[in-house]
C-alpha positions in Angstrom: -48.1 -46.6 39.3 -51.6 -46.1 37.8 -53.4 -48.7 35.7 -53.1 -46.4 32.6 -49.2 -46.3 33.1 -49.0 -50.0 33.3 -51.1 -50.3 30.1 -48.8 -47.9 28.2 -45.7 -49.7 29.4 -47.2 -53.0 28.2 -48.0 -51.5 24.9 -44.6 -50.1 24.5 -43.0 -53.5 25.2 -45.3 -55.1 22.6 -44.4 -52.3 20.1 -40.6 -52.9 20.6 -41.1 -56.7 20.1 -43.0 -56.2 16.9 -40.5 -53.7 15.6 -37.7 -56.1 16.1 -39.7 -58.7 14.2 -40.1 -56.2 11.4 -36.4 -55.5 11.2 -35.6 -59.2 11.3 -38.0 -60.0 8.5 -36.7 -57.1 6.4 -33.2 -58.4 6.9 -34.3 -61.8 5.6 -35.9 -60.2 2.6 -32.7 -58.3 1.8 -30.8 -61.5 1.9 -33.2 -64.0 0.2 -35.6 -61.7 -1.6 -38.5 -63.9 -0.7 -41.7 -61.7 -1.2 -43.3 -63.1 2.0 -40.5 -61.7 4.1 -41.3 -58.2 2.8 -45.0 -58.7 3.6 -44.1 -59.9 7.1 -41.8 -56.8 7.5 -44.6 -54.5 6.5 -47.2 -56.3 8.7 -45.1 -56.1 11.9 -44.2 -52.5 11.1 -47.8 -51.5 10.8 -48.5 -53.5 14.0 -46.0 -51.4 15.8 -47.7 -48.3 14.6 -51.1 -49.8 15.5 -49.8 -50.1 19.1 -48.6 -46.4 19.1 -52.2 -45.4 18.0 -54.0 -47.4 20.7 -51.5 -46.0 23.3 -52.5 -42.5 22.1 -56.2 -43.4 22.3 -55.8 -44.8 25.9 -54.1 -41.5 26.9 -56.4 -38.9 25.3 -59.5 -40.8 23.9 -59.5 -39.0 20.5 -61.4 -40.8 17.8 -58.7 -40.3 15.3 -56.4 -42.6 17.2 -59.1 -45.3 17.4 -59.6 -45.0 13.6 -55.9 -45.5 13.0 -55.8 -48.3 15.4 -58.8 -50.1 13.6 -57.3 -49.4 10.1 -53.9 -50.7 11.2 -55.3 -53.8 12.7 -57.2 -54.8 9.6 -54.1 -54.0 7.4 -51.9 -56.2 9.5 -54.4 -59.1 9.2 -54.4 -58.7 5.4 -50.7 -58.5 5.2 -50.3 -61.6 7.2 -52.8 -63.4 5.0 -50.9 -62.2 1.9 -47.6 -63.4 3.4 -49.2 -66.9 4.0 -50.5 -67.1 0.4 -47.2 -65.9 -1.0 -45.2 -68.6 1.0 -47.7 -71.4 0.5 -49.2 -70.7 -3.0 -46.6 -68.4 -4.6 -49.0 -65.5 -4.8 -47.8 -62.7 -7.0 -48.3 -59.1 -6.1 -51.0 -57.2 -8.1 -51.8 -53.5 -7.7 -55.5 -54.4 -7.8 -55.0 -55.8 -4.4 -54.7 -52.3 -3.0 -58.6 -52.1 -3.1 -58.5 -54.5 -0.1 -56.4 -52.0 1.9 -58.6 -49.2 0.8 -61.6 -51.1 1.9 -60.1 -51.8 5.2 -59.3 -48.1 5.8 -62.8 -47.0 4.6 -64.5 -49.5 6.9 -62.4 -48.3 9.9 -63.6 -44.8 9.1 -67.1 -45.9 8.8 -67.1 -47.9 12.1 -65.5 -45.1 14.1 -66.9 -41.9 12.6 -70.3 -43.0 11.1 -71.6 -45.8 13.2 -70.0 -44.3 16.4 -71.4 -47.1 18.5 -68.1 -48.7 19.4 -69.8 -52.0 20.4 -71.6 -52.3 17.1 -68.7 -51.0 14.9 -66.2 -52.9 17.0 -68.1 -56.2 16.9 -68.4 -55.9 13.1 -64.7 -55.1 12.7 -63.8 -57.9 15.0 -65.8 -60.4 12.9 -64.1 -59.2 9.7 -60.6 -59.4 11.4 -61.4 -62.8 12.8 -62.5 -64.1 9.4 -59.2 -62.8 7.7 -57.1 -64.4 10.5 -59.0 -67.7 10.4 -58.4 -67.7 6.6 -54.6 -67.3 7.3 -54.9 -70.4 9.6 -56.7 -72.4 6.9 -53.9 -71.5 4.4 -51.2 -72.9 6.7 -53.3 -76.0 7.5 -53.7 -76.8 3.8 -49.9 -76.1 3.3 -49.3 -78.7 6.1 -51.4 -81.2 4.2 -49.4 -80.8 1.0 -45.9 -80.4 2.7 -45.5 -81.9 6.2 -44.2 -79.1 8.4 -44.0 -78.5 12.1 -43.9 -74.8 11.4 -47.1 -74.8 9.4 -48.8 -76.8 12.2 -47.7 -74.1 14.7 -48.9 -71.3 12.5 -52.2 -73.0 11.7 -53.1 -73.4 15.4 -51.7 -70.0 16.4 -53.8 -68.1 13.8 -56.8 -70.2 14.7 -56.5 -69.1 18.3 -55.7 -65.5 17.3 -58.8 -65.4 15.1 -61.0 -66.5 18.0 -59.1 -64.0 20.2 -60.0 -61.1 18.0 -63.7 -61.6 18.9 -63.1 -60.4 22.4 -62.4 -56.8 21.3 -65.9 -55.5 21.5 -66.6 -57.7 24.5 -63.6 -57.2 26.8 -61.6 -54.3 25.4 -64.1 -51.8 24.1 -63.2 -48.2 24.8 -59.6 -49.2 25.5 -60.3 -51.3 28.5 -58.6 -54.7 29.2 -55.5 -53.4 27.5 -53.1 -55.4 29.7 -55.0 -58.7 29.0 -55.0 -58.0 25.3 -51.2 -57.2 25.3 -50.4 -60.4 27.3 -52.4 -62.5 24.9 -51.1 -60.8 21.8 -47.4 -61.2 22.9 -47.9 -64.9 23.4 -49.5 -65.3 20.0 -46.9 -63.1 18.3 -44.1 -65.2 19.9 -45.9 -68.3 18.6 -46.2 -66.8 15.1 -42.5 -65.9 15.2 -41.4 -69.4 16.2 -43.8 -71.0 13.7 -42.4 -68.7 10.9 -38.8 -69.6 11.9 -39.6 -73.3 11.8 -41.5 -72.9 8.5 -38.6 -70.9 6.8 -35.9 -73.3 8.1 -38.0 -76.3 6.9 -38.5 -74.8 3.5 -34.7 -74.0 3.2 -33.9 -77.5 4.3 -36.1 -79.0 1.8 -34.7 -76.7 -1.0 -31.2 -77.7 0.0 -32.1 -81.4 0.0 -33.7 -81.0 -3.5 -30.5 -79.2 -4.7 -28.4 -81.9 -3.3 -30.4 -84.6 -4.9 -30.2 -82.7 -8.2 -26.5 -82.4 -7.8 -26.1 -86.1 -7.0 -28.2 -87.0 -10.1 -26.2 -84.7 -12.3 -22.9 -86.1 -10.9 -24.1 -89.6 -11.6 -25.2 -88.7 -15.2 -21.8 -87.0 -15.7 -19.9 -90.2 -14.5 -22.1 -92.3 -16.7 -21.5 -90.1 -19.7 -17.8 -90.2 -18.9 -17.8 -94.0 -18.8 -19.8 -94.1 -22.1 -17.3 -91.7 -23.7 -14.4 -93.8 -22.4 -15.9 -96.9 -23.9 -16.4 -95.2 -27.2 -12.9 -93.8 -27.3 -11.4 -97.1 -26.2 -13.3 -99.0 -29.0 -12.2 -96.5 -31.6 -8.5 -96.7 -30.6 -8.8 -100.5 -30.6 -10.7 -100.9 -33.8 -9.4 -98.0 -35.9 -6.0 -96.9 -34.7 -5.1 -100.4 -33.6 -6.0 -102.0 -37.0 -4.2 -99.3 -39.0 -1.0 -99.7 -36.9 -1.3 -103.5 -37.2 -1.5 -103.2 -41.0 1.5 -100.8 -41.1 3.5 -103.1 -38.9 2.8 -106.1 -41.2 3.8 -104.1 -44.3 7.1 -103.0 -42.7 7.8 -106.6 -41.5 7.2 -107.8 -45.1 9.6 -105.1 -46.5 12.2 -106.1 -43.8 12.2 -102.6 -42.1 12.7 -104.0 -38.6 13.5 -100.7 -36.9 10.4 -98.9 -38.2 8.4 -102.0 -37.5 9.6 -102.0 -34.0 8.7 -98.4 -33.5 5.2 -99.0 -34.9 4.9 -102.1 -32.6 5.7 -99.9 -29.6 3.1 -97.4 -30.7 0.6 -100.2 -31.1 1.4 -101.5 -27.7 0.8 -98.0 -26.3 -2.5 -97.6 -28.1 -3.6 -100.9 -26.7 -2.6 -99.9 -23.2 -4.3 -96.6 -23.5 -7.5 -98.3 -24.9 -7.4 -100.8 -21.9 -6.9 -97.9 -19.5 -9.9 -96.0 -20.8 -12.2 -99.0 -20.8 -10.9 -102.6 -20.2 -12.6 -105.0 -22.5 -12.4 -107.7 -19.8 -14.8 -105.6 -17.7 -17.4 -105.8 -20.4 -16.6 -109.2 -21.9 -15.5 -111.3 -18.9 -16.7 -109.5 -15.8 -15.3 -107.7 -12.8 -13.0 -110.3 -11.3 -11.0 -111.2 -14.4 -10.7 -107.4 -15.1 -9.4 -106.8 -11.6 -6.9 -109.8 -11.9 -5.7 -108.3 -15.2 -5.4 -104.9 -13.6 -3.4 -106.2 -10.6 -1.1 -108.4 -12.8 -0.4 -105.5 -15.1 0.4 -103.3 -12.1 2.8 -105.9 -10.8 4.4 -106.4 -14.3 4.9 -102.6 -14.8 6.1 -101.5 -11.4 7.7 -104.7 -10.3 5.8 -104.4 -7.0 4.2 -107.6 -5.8 0.4 -107.2 -5.7 -2.2 -109.8 -4.6 -5.9 -109.9 -5.3 -8.1 -111.8 -2.8 -11.7 -112.3 -4.0 -13.9 -114.1 -1.5 -16.3 -116.0 -3.8 -19.0 -116.6 -4.6 -19.8 -112.9 -5.1 -23.4 -111.9 -5.0 -24.6 -110.3 -8.3 -23.4 -106.7 -8.7 -24.9 -103.9 -10.5 -23.1 -102.4 -13.5 -22.4 -99.1 -11.9 -21.0 -100.9 -8.8 -18.7 -103.0 -10.9 -17.3 -99.8 -12.7 -16.9 -98.1 -9.3 -14.9 -100.9 -7.9 -12.7 -101.1 -10.9 -12.0 -97.4 -11.0 -11.3 -97.2 -7.3 -8.7 -100.1 -7.6 -7.3 -98.5 -10.7 -6.9 -95.1 -9.1 -5.5 -96.6 -5.9 -2.9 -98.6 -7.8 -1.9 -95.6 -9.8 -1.4 -93.6 -6.6 0.7 -96.5 -5.2 2.9 -96.5 -8.3 3.3 -92.7 -8.3 3.7 -91.9 -4.5 3.8 -94.7 -2.1 7.2 -96.4 -2.7 5.5 -99.6 -1.5 7.0 -103.1 -1.4 3.7 -104.9 -1.4 0.1 -104.2 -2.3 -3.0 -106.2 -1.2 -6.5 -105.9 -2.8 -9.4 -107.7 -1.1 -13.0 -108.0 -2.3 -16.1 -109.6 -1.0 -19.8 -109.2 -1.5 -22.3 -110.8 0.8 -25.7 -110.0 2.3 -26.3 -107.3 -0.2 -23.2 -105.4 0.5 -19.8 -105.1 -1.3 -16.7 -104.5 0.7 -13.4 -103.5 -0.9 -10.0 -102.9 0.8 -6.7 -101.8 -0.8 -3.6 -101.8 1.5 0.0 -100.9 0.8 3.1 -100.9 3.0 4.5 -97.6 1.6 5.4 -94.3 3.1 1.7 -93.3 3.9 0.4 -89.7 3.8 0.9 -86.9 6.2 -2.1 -84.7 7.0 -5.6 -85.1 5.6 -5.6 -88.0 3.1 -8.6 -86.5 1.1 -6.4 -83.4 0.3 -3.8 -85.7 -1.4 -3.5 -88.1 -4.3 -6.7 -87.2 -6.0 -8.9 -89.3 -3.6 -11.8 -86.9 -3.9 -12.7 -88.6 -7.1 -12.9 -91.9 -5.4 -15.2 -90.5 -2.6 -17.5 -89.1 -5.3 -17.8 -92.3 -7.1 -18.5 -94.3 -3.9 -20.9 -91.9 -2.3 -22.9 -91.4 -5.5 -23.9 -95.1 -5.2 -24.8 -94.9 -1.6 -21.6 -96.2 -0.3 -19.0 -95.0 2.2 -15.1 -94.8 1.9 -12.6 -94.6 4.6 -8.9 -93.7 4.4 -6.4 -94.9 7.0 -2.8 -93.8 7.0 0.3 -93.2 9.1 3.6 -91.8 7.8 5.9 -94.7 6.9 3.4 -97.3 7.8 1.3 -97.5 4.6 -2.0 -96.5 3.3 -5.4 -98.4 3.5 -8.6 -97.7 1.6 -11.9 -99.3 2.7 -15.1 -99.1 0.7 -18.6 -100.3 1.7 -21.5 -100.0 -0.7 -24.8 -101.7 -1.5 -24.2 -104.5 -4.1 -27.5 -103.9 -5.9 -27.1 -100.1 -6.5 -27.4 -100.2 -10.3 -29.5 -98.4 -12.8 
């Protein structure tokens, strides 16, 4: 096989590689619509056409193919620089940028058809090409300083080496010589650019996902806080307004001797007070967490006739307000679930807070849960409350052997 045939096969392999990269970049653009994907797709497409042009020049030595090769090379460098600026700086496309493409094509024509000395024209073109590629390296280096990124590091170094590599065109590959060396070096650099781009895009998506998760967590916390504030407001309105009105009506009925009506109003008053307490127990605000939990457990035992015990290992370290609300709501939800579903004979609640951590456990001896516990009993709300405060919750269950909830959270997670 002749040396020319080997060169052509090498160029064909490189063309297939860059065409695949163009297809991949275009697919990413269709899915995510990032403008830099479209610029990368255009760059690698033109790169493949550039390789076709240099293949034709190696074969028949017509200057038109050398011109197309030179023009395509400069256009690829400009598009890669454009993609870097779009990704790093959010560069917006403007039609006036087309003058750069026109300048690249005009200079390629001048260097090939006017200067005609390929070493002089080639050296000048190589310097321009190298400068544009080194600029691309600088863009990624500055991006790495703003946003730590392994992909940006790889791209900064790769474009630096590629920019220096461009300078060997007029020295080692003039008149189409040294093609195999150029293909080997270019393939290595293209692979490095592809890997760097992959790491860069994945890192950017990971950061975007983390930012969206943090925003969602903040919104969830604000929603829960607003929910608690609204519960507190409604509870006070029920207690202060409806409760007082019903009390006054009951007193009037008692004075008039209307005992049946008074009993009905008394029942309604008790339900209003229970509802007010359910929405926001005054003990939690006035007396603190432990008295509120004791009242909650005692009320559960009284209403369901299921023995329930609360074990608080004191002294408790100081707890944040949000942690207190979370503990109360988890116990409240757990006892509600026991009353509705468990058919338990006993319930045990344990709380301790030491060394900056609060630990809560609720255990019953009921029928347990079959399957995934989180899919039952509305336990997802518990998990949301706990995880939003940096804690963890675990569910342990076996059919006919009870249900256990364990919570661990930082005791000082308050705002």
